[in-house]
VEXVOTI-287859 format. One record per residue (C-alpha): residue number from 1; residue in three letters; y, z, x. Coordinates in steps of 0.02 Angstrom, whole numbers, plus 50000, padded with zeros to 5 digits. Layout:
BEGIN
<node seq="NUM" type="Ala" y="Y" z="Z" x="X"/>
...
//
This chain:
BEGIN
<node seq="1" type="Met" y="50011" z="49992" x="50008"/>
<node seq="2" type="Thr" y="50129" z="50028" x="50131"/>
<node seq="3" type="Val" y="50091" z="49889" x="50238"/>
<node seq="4" type="His" y="50125" z="49759" x="50057"/>
<node seq="5" type="Thr" y="50268" z="49857" x="50028"/>
<node seq="6" type="Gln" y="50368" z="49833" x="50202"/>
<node seq="7" type="Asn" y="50304" z="49663" x="50215"/>
<node seq="8" type="Tyr" y="50391" z="49627" x="50022"/>
<node seq="9" type="Ala" y="50522" z="49717" x="50086"/>
<node seq="10" type="Ala" y="50544" z="49614" x="50263"/>
<node seq="11" type="Ala" y="50495" z="49453" x="50145"/>
<node seq="12" type="Leu" y="50631" z="49484" x="50039"/>
<node seq="13" type="Gln" y="50749" z="49523" x="50190"/>
<node seq="14" type="Ala" y="50721" z="49359" x="50262"/>
<node seq="15" type="Val" y="50767" z="49267" x="50099"/>
<node seq="16" type="Leu" y="50910" z="49342" x="50092"/>
<node seq="17" type="Asp" y="50967" z="49333" x="50243"/>
<node seq="18" type="Ala" y="50918" z="49114" x="50237"/>
<node seq="19" type="Leu" y="51022" z="49132" x="50094"/>
<node seq="20" type="Asp" y="51155" z="49183" x="50192"/>
<node seq="21" type="Asp" y="51142" z="49054" x="50308"/>
<node seq="22" type="Ala" y="51121" z="48931" x="50167"/>
<node seq="23" type="Met" y="51266" z="48970" x="50094"/>
<node seq="24" type="Pro" y="51388" z="49095" x="50158"/>
<node seq="25" type="Ser" y="51493" z="49181" x="50043"/>
<node seq="26" type="Val" y="51691" z="49152" x="49997"/>
<node seq="27" type="Thr" y="51707" z="49276" x="49854"/>
<node seq="28" type="Thr" y="51628" z="49422" x="49800"/>
<node seq="29" type="Asp" y="51581" z="49320" x="49636"/>
<node seq="30" type="Ser" y="51441" z="49202" x="49741"/>
<node seq="31" type="Pro" y="51248" z="49185" x="49701"/>
<node seq="32" type="Asn" y="51246" z="49263" x="49864"/>
<node seq="33" type="Asp" y="51346" z="49416" x="49833"/>
<node seq="34" type="His" y="51275" z="49452" x="49655"/>
<node seq="35" type="Leu" y="51076" z="49442" x="49758"/>
<node seq="36" type="Arg" y="51129" z="49584" x="49886"/>
<node seq="37" type="Arg" y="51233" z="49660" x="49751"/>
<node seq="38" type="Ile" y="51043" z="49676" x="49653"/>
<node seq="39" type="Ala" y="50924" z="49694" x="49808"/>
<node seq="40" type="Gly" y="51035" z="49760" x="49941"/>
<node seq="41" type="Arg" y="50975" z="49763" x="50115"/>
<node seq="42" type="Leu" y="50859" z="49849" x="50224"/>
<node seq="43" type="Val" y="50867" z="49928" x="50375"/>
<node seq="44" type="Ser" y="50740" z="50033" x="50490"/>
<node seq="45" type="Lys" y="50705" z="50149" x="50622"/>
<node seq="46" type="Ala" y="50556" z="50237" x="50720"/>
<node seq="47" type="Leu" y="50623" z="50396" x="50732"/>
<node seq="48" type="Thr" y="50539" z="50490" x="50914"/>
<node seq="49" type="Met" y="50518" z="50673" x="50852"/>
<node seq="50" type="Asn" y="50480" z="50758" x="51026"/>
<node seq="51" type="Val" y="50582" z="50940" x="51022"/>
<node seq="52" type="Asn" y="50539" z="51079" x="51128"/>
<node seq="53" type="Asn" y="50501" z="51206" x="51012"/>
<node seq="54" type="Gly" y="50664" z="51198" x="50946"/>
<node seq="55" type="Thr" y="50780" z="51096" x="50822"/>
<node seq="56" type="Gln" y="50829" z="50931" x="50848"/>
<node seq="57" type="Ser" y="50928" z="50807" x="50744"/>
<node seq="58" type="Val" y="50899" z="50626" x="50751"/>
<node seq="59" type="Asn" y="51000" z="50488" x="50717"/>
<node seq="60" type="Ala" y="50936" z="50343" x="50613"/>
<node seq="61" type="Phe" y="51080" z="50255" x="50556"/>
<node seq="62" type="Gln" y="51258" z="50228" x="50588"/>
<node seq="63" type="Val" y="51390" z="50198" x="50421"/>
<node seq="64" type="Thr" y="51525" z="50084" x="50415"/>
<node seq="65" type="Gly" y="51633" z="50078" x="50282"/>
<node seq="66" type="Thr" y="51549" z="50126" x="50126"/>
<node seq="67" type="Val" y="51401" z="50097" x="50038"/>
<node seq="68" type="Leu" y="51257" z="50164" x="49906"/>
<node seq="69" type="Ile" y="51130" z="50208" x="49975"/>
<node seq="70" type="Lys" y="50992" z="50173" x="49838"/>
<node seq="71" type="Lys" y="50835" z="50209" x="49948"/>
<node seq="72" type="Leu" y="50823" z="50344" x="50103"/>
<node seq="73" type="Tyr" y="50616" z="50362" x="50127"/>
<node seq="74" type="Gly" y="50501" z="50381" x="50286"/>
<node seq="75" type="Phe" y="50323" z="50373" x="50322"/>
<node seq="76" type="Leu" y="50245" z="50470" x="50471"/>
<node seq="77" type="Thr" y="50189" z="50340" x="50591"/>
<node seq="78" type="Asn" y="50125" z="50453" x="50725"/>
<node seq="79" type="Ala" y="50108" z="50644" x="50702"/>
<node seq="80" type="Ala" y="49985" z="50683" x="50869"/>
<node seq="81" type="Thr" y="50068" z="50848" x="50897"/>
<node seq="82" type="Leu" y="50135" z="50918" x="50752"/>
<node seq="83" type="Thr" y="50086" z="51085" x="50689"/>
<node seq="84" type="Asn" y="50239" z="51170" x="50664"/>
<node seq="85" type="Cys" y="50380" z="51081" x="50550"/>
<node seq="86" type="Thr" y="50509" z="51143" x="50461"/>
<node seq="87" type="Ala" y="50680" z="51153" x="50401"/>
<node seq="88" type="Ala" y="50697" z="50947" x="50399"/>
<node seq="89" type="His" y="50790" z="50870" x="50295"/>
<node seq="90" type="Phe" y="50921" z="50700" x="50308"/>
<node seq="91" type="Glu" y="51098" z="50730" x="50339"/>
<node seq="92" type="Leu" y="51262" z="50639" x="50364"/>
<node seq="93" type="Asp" y="51366" z="50683" x="50515"/>
<node seq="94" type="Asp" y="51529" z="50634" x="50559"/>
<node seq="95" type="Gly" y="51525" z="50695" x="50747"/>
<node seq="96" type="Ala" y="51625" z="50863" x="50687"/>
<node seq="97" type="Ala" y="51536" z="50886" x="50515"/>
<node seq="98" type="Gln" y="51367" z="50889" x="50433"/>
<node seq="99" type="Val" y="51320" z="50857" x="50257"/>
<node seq="100" type="Asp" y="51151" z="50884" x="50206"/>
<node seq="101" type="Leu" y="51068" z="50745" x="50099"/>
<node seq="102" type="Thr" y="50937" z="50854" x="50037"/>
<node seq="103" type="Lys" y="50889" z="51023" x="50088"/>
<node seq="104" type="Asn" y="50859" z="51098" x="50258"/>
<node seq="105" type="Asp" y="50697" z="51169" x="50196"/>
<node seq="106" type="Gly" y="50566" z="51036" x="50206"/>
<node seq="107" type="Val" y="50400" z="51063" x="50266"/>
<node seq="108" type="Leu" y="50310" z="50930" x="50366"/>
<node seq="109" type="Ser" y="50188" z="51056" x="50457"/>
<node seq="110" type="Ala" y="50014" z="50968" x="50508"/>
<node seq="111" type="Leu" y="50033" z="50831" x="50400"/>
<node seq="112" type="Pro" y="49956" z="50679" x="50454"/>
<node seq="113" type="Val" y="50006" z="50500" x="50500"/>
<node seq="114" type="Gly" y="50039" z="50420" x="50318"/>
<node seq="115" type="Thr" y="50131" z="50539" x="50228"/>
<node seq="116" type="Phe" y="50297" z="50494" x="50146"/>
<node seq="117" type="Val" y="50449" z="50598" x="50124"/>
<node seq="118" type="Cys" y="50608" z="50535" x="50022"/>
<node seq="119" type="Lys" y="50777" z="50592" x="49965"/>
<node seq="120" type="Asn" y="50740" z="50609" x="49762"/>
<node seq="121" type="Asp" y="50852" z="50723" x="49690"/>
<node seq="122" type="Leu" y="51048" z="50820" x="49713"/>
<node seq="123" type="Ala" y="51075" z="50866" x="49886"/>
<node seq="124" type="Ala" y="51047" z="51033" x="49867"/>
<node seq="125" type="Ala" y="50844" z="51007" x="49832"/>
<node seq="126" type="Thr" y="50691" z="50984" x="49948"/>
<node seq="127" type="Met" y="50652" z="50807" x="50000"/>
<node seq="128" type="Gly" y="50498" z="50727" x="49925"/>
<node seq="129" type="Ile" y="50348" z="50754" x="50051"/>
<node seq="130" type="Ala" y="50197" z="50659" x="49978"/>
<node seq="131" type="Asp" y="50049" z="50738" x="50106"/>
<node seq="132" type="Cys" y="49912" z="50602" x="50104"/>
<node seq="133" type="Thr" y="49774" z="50704" x="50128"/>
<node seq="134" type="Asn" y="49718" z="50696" x="49956"/>
<node seq="135" type="Gly" y="49812" z="50580" x="49830"/>
<node seq="136" type="Ala" y="49986" z="50601" x="49818"/>
<node seq="137" type="Leu" y="50095" z="50580" x="49639"/>
<node seq="138" type="Thr" y="50293" z="50555" x="49668"/>
<node seq="139" type="Glu" y="50371" z="50498" x="49498"/>
<node seq="140" type="Ala" y="50537" z="50523" x="49405"/>
<node seq="141" type="Asn" y="50539" z="50657" x="49268"/>
<node seq="142" type="Ala" y="50699" z="50749" x="49213"/>
<node seq="143" type="Asp" y="50714" z="50837" x="49380"/>
<node seq="144" type="Lys" y="50694" z="50701" x="49502"/>
<node seq="145" type="Glu" y="50693" z="50525" x="49498"/>
<node seq="146" type="Gly" y="50575" z="50408" x="49610"/>
<node seq="147" type="Phe" y="50736" z="50379" x="49725"/>
<node seq="148" type="Lys" y="50913" z="50435" x="49713"/>
<node seq="149" type="Glu" y="51038" z="50324" x="49748"/>
<node seq="150" type="Phe" y="51207" z="50401" x="49825"/>
<node seq="151" type="Leu" y="51367" z="50362" x="49908"/>
<node seq="152" type="Val" y="51393" z="50389" x="50107"/>
<node seq="153" type="Thr" y="51585" z="50343" x="50148"/>
<node seq="154" type="Gln" y="51616" z="50325" x="50353"/>
<node seq="155" type="Lys" y="51765" z="50444" x="50429"/>
<node seq="156" type="Thr" y="51896" z="50344" x="50468"/>
<node seq="157" type="Gly" y="51893" z="50312" x="50649"/>
<node seq="158" type="Gln" y="51742" z="50411" x="50703"/>
<node seq="159" type="Asn" y="51565" z="50334" x="50727"/>
<node seq="160" type="Thr" y="51472" z="50429" x="50563"/>
<node seq="161" type="Tyr" y="51279" z="50435" x="50544"/>
<node seq="162" type="Ile" y="51133" z="50456" x="50456"/>
<node seq="163" type="Arg" y="51021" z="50576" x="50529"/>
<node seq="164" type="Phe" y="50841" z="50672" x="50530"/>
<node seq="165" type="Thr" y="50850" z="50873" x="50593"/>
<node seq="166" type="Tyr" y="50691" z="50973" x="50590"/>
<node seq="167" type="Thr" y="50633" z="51131" x="50651"/>
<node seq="168" type="Ser" y="50464" z="51157" x="50765"/>
<node seq="169" type="Thr" y="50381" z="51276" x="50885"/>
<node seq="170" type="Asp" y="50280" z="51141" x="50957"/>
<node seq="171" type="Ala" y="50311" z="51125" x="51147"/>
<node seq="172" type="Pro" y="50323" z="50996" x="51125"/>
<node seq="173" type="Ala" y="50290" z="50895" x="50971"/>
<node seq="174" type="Ala" y="50266" z="50731" x="50980"/>
<node seq="175" type="Ala" y="50296" z="50617" x="50819"/>
<node seq="176" type="Val" y="50346" z="50483" x="50742"/>
<node seq="177" type="Leu" y="50442" z="50452" x="50585"/>
<node seq="178" type="Thr" y="50484" z="50294" x="50531"/>
<node seq="179" type="Val" y="50620" z="50269" x="50419"/>
<node seq="180" type="Tyr" y="50715" z="50155" x="50290"/>
<node seq="181" type="Cys" y="50858" z="50137" x="50207"/>
<node seq="182" type="Glu" y="50905" z="50002" x="50066"/>
<node seq="183" type="Tyr" y="51101" z="49993" x="50031"/>
<node seq="184" type="Val" y="51237" z="49918" x="49961"/>
<node seq="185" type="Val" y="51391" z="49866" x="50017"/>
<node seq="186" type="Leu" y="51536" z="49912" x="49917"/>
<node seq="187" type="Asp" y="51709" z="49899" x="50019"/>
<node seq="188" type="Gly" y="51644" z="49719" x="50089"/>
<node seq="189" type="Thr" y="51642" z="49770" x="50246"/>
<node seq="190" type="Gly" y="51507" z="49917" x="50240"/>
<node seq="191" type="Ala" y="51354" z="49937" x="50334"/>
<node seq="192" type="Val" y="51231" z="50038" x="50375"/>
<node seq="193" type="Ala" y="51124" z="49973" x="50559"/>
<node seq="194" type="Ala" y="50983" z="50068" x="50627"/>
<node seq="195" type="Val" y="51068" z="50156" x="50814"/>
//
């Protein structure tokens, strides 16, 4: 399932990139711009988790301008040493201040490769975590959504990042979380780029 989703996203991105080349946008009402607003854009980043008995913040994406984040999610793609991983969360960092995008209490301790994490609720809630040791269901209900959309804006004149922060007592941790961000540009100049 993961491979199929990633292949679909990559294929969609390739079609949108081909449309960019074939019919560059000249107005915000072009067919290409409508497709971009509906489908969004996809970026990904493999984050190395290698803290040695402490807390680590790893930049995933740099935000430019204002963007609508449609989906923020990831998969553990390597969990060689991840026996202890707490306080896991996504946050926005502008170099001076950090704003939690999910609550800073996610627990990924001893979870296997293939575990899924996502922002599926308000910032005050723990990130969605689907442990693939057994079948897991993540769905919308009265309290949560499959994914929770949100807006982010770059701090004027400052590099602004979406990052993943966690704490581990492993000495050192050795894992990789591959994170994906699907977004829509709102102000004509916004972007999200893997860093």
